[in-house]
N, C-alpha and C positions, 0 to 999 in steps of 0.2 A: 486561468488568469490571462490577462490582455495587456497590451502596452499600457503602462503607467500604474498598474497594480503594484501594491506594496507587499512584501513578505518579510515576516520577522521570524528569526530562528530563536527559539527558547534558549535561555543563557545555560541550561543544563547540558547543551551539546559540549562534550570534553574536548581537550586540548588537540586531538586528531582532526578536529573541523573548528580550529581556532579562526579560519576565515569568515565563518558565518555565525559562530556562536554568540547569543546576545545581540545580533546586529540586524538592522532593517536594510532592505534592499528596495530598489523598484526596478520593474521588468522594463528595460530600456529599448528593447525593439520588439517588434510584433512577432508573438511565438509562433512555432512551426508546428504543426499538428501532424502526427506519424500514426496510422491504424496498424495494430500487430494482433492477429487473432492466433491464439494457441489452441490445438485440440488435442485430445486424448481418448482413445477408446478403451474403456475399462469394463471389466466384468462387475456383476452385482457385488455388493459389500466390499468392494476393493477402492484403494485411493493412490493418488500420486502426489508427492512433494513437488511443487514448483518453486524454486529458488529464482526470485526475479533480480537477483544482483548479477553483477558482472563476473562472479566466479566460474571457473572452468565449466562447470555442469550448469550454471545459470541461465536465465534467459536474457540477460544482458541488456537490462532495461535501465540502467544508471548510466549517467552522465560521465564522461572521462576527464571532465575539467571543472576546476572551482570556478565559482562565479555563475554557475548555472544550475537550475532546478528543472526537474523534470516532473510534471503534474500528470499523473495517469488517471483518467477515469476509467474504471473498470466495470465491464459489463458481461453478464453472463447469458449465454444462448440457453433459451428454454430446454429444460431436461429433468430427469429424475435423479438429481444430484444436490448436494449442498458443499458450500466452501467454509473451512475454517482459515482464519489470518493469524500468523504468529511471526514474531520478530523479537530476536533471532530464532532459530529453530526450537527453542525450548521455552518461549514466553508466548502465550496465547494472549491476543488482545481482548478477546471476548470471555476470559475467564471470570470468576467471581474472587473475591478476596480470601475465602476460606481455602486453605492449601488444597483440599479435595475436590473442590468445584472447578475444575478445568476440563476443557473437551477432550474426549478420548473416543475415537472411533471404532475401537473394540469393546466398547462398554455400550449395552443396550440403551441406556438412558442418558449418559453424558455426552454420546457423540450429537445429541440434539442441544447441547448447551453452547449457545452463542453462533450458530454457523450463518452465513449468508446463503440465501435461497437464490436461485435466478429472478424470482419476482421482485428481490428486494434492490436488484440494480440490473435491469434489463439491458441486452446488448444495444437496443434501438435507443435507450434513454438511461445512460448509467448514472448512477446516484453516488457510487462509491469512489472516493478520490484518495490516492495515495501519492506521497512525494518522494522523490529520490534525489540524492546528491552523490557527487564522487566519493567512493569508497564509503558509502553509508551502510548502517548496519543491514545485513541480509534480511529481506521481507519475503516470507514465504505465504503461498496459498496451498491448502490441502483440500482439494476436491475429492469427496466420497460419494460414491454410486450407491443409491438405496437398494434395498433387498428385493424390492418388487420388480424389477427388470433384470432380463439375461446379461445384456451389454447396454452401456450407455456411451455416446459420444459428447463428452464434455468440452465445449468451446467457451474460451474466455476472451474477450476483445479486451485489449489495451488501447487507449486513444491517448497518445503521449503527446503532450504539450511541453515542447522544448522552449525554455526561457531563459535568456540572458540576463544577468543582474548586475545592477549598479549600486554600489553601497551609497547610502545616505548617512553622511558623516555625523551630523547632530540632529538625530531626530527628537520631536518632542513627545511626550507621553500619550497624546493625543493621536499622533501619527501611528505610533505602536500598537496603541487599541485599534485602530481601524486596518491595520494590515492582517493578512492572512498569517496566522501564528502556525509555524511547524514545531512541533513537540519533538523532544528526544523521548525514544520507545520507552524507558521507565516511568515516564509521565502518565503513560497509558495503560499500565498494569498495577496491580496489586493494592487496588482500592476497592 
């Protein structure tokens, strides 16, 4: 996102986020980009849950103020691992609608259901974007190291674009259609 970009929050964001729910905003200053790499060394067939929120054990990648959105480009350094995404901790983004079709790193087949591989979003040219707001639902990444290696250094780069927002009071439907839409997580699962 750059200065002048429009951001629209789905009206399904509940009352906790009434400051943004169903509203259109403009990025009113040049955003500031912050790079933050996170590395973990894991043995084969092991994983770690990375809470990206500001919780005590989280990575603290969320803003602390309303009227701010963090757009994080996520890039994976090459390696023998894959990463599942879920929000909150029990809702996998890349699950299928049938209740038994969800990623499970303990299952020989389901661990391959919907992960992101380093080639999907390389750290030198990330293609995966996540959006964070104050007290937003905790988003988790679960990198899992493949069986083919003894140990792997998993490195995930977060390129956090910090953007201050100004509300557009009376947007047109055309403005809303052209804006970057930020969905509330239930819109991303269950279908």
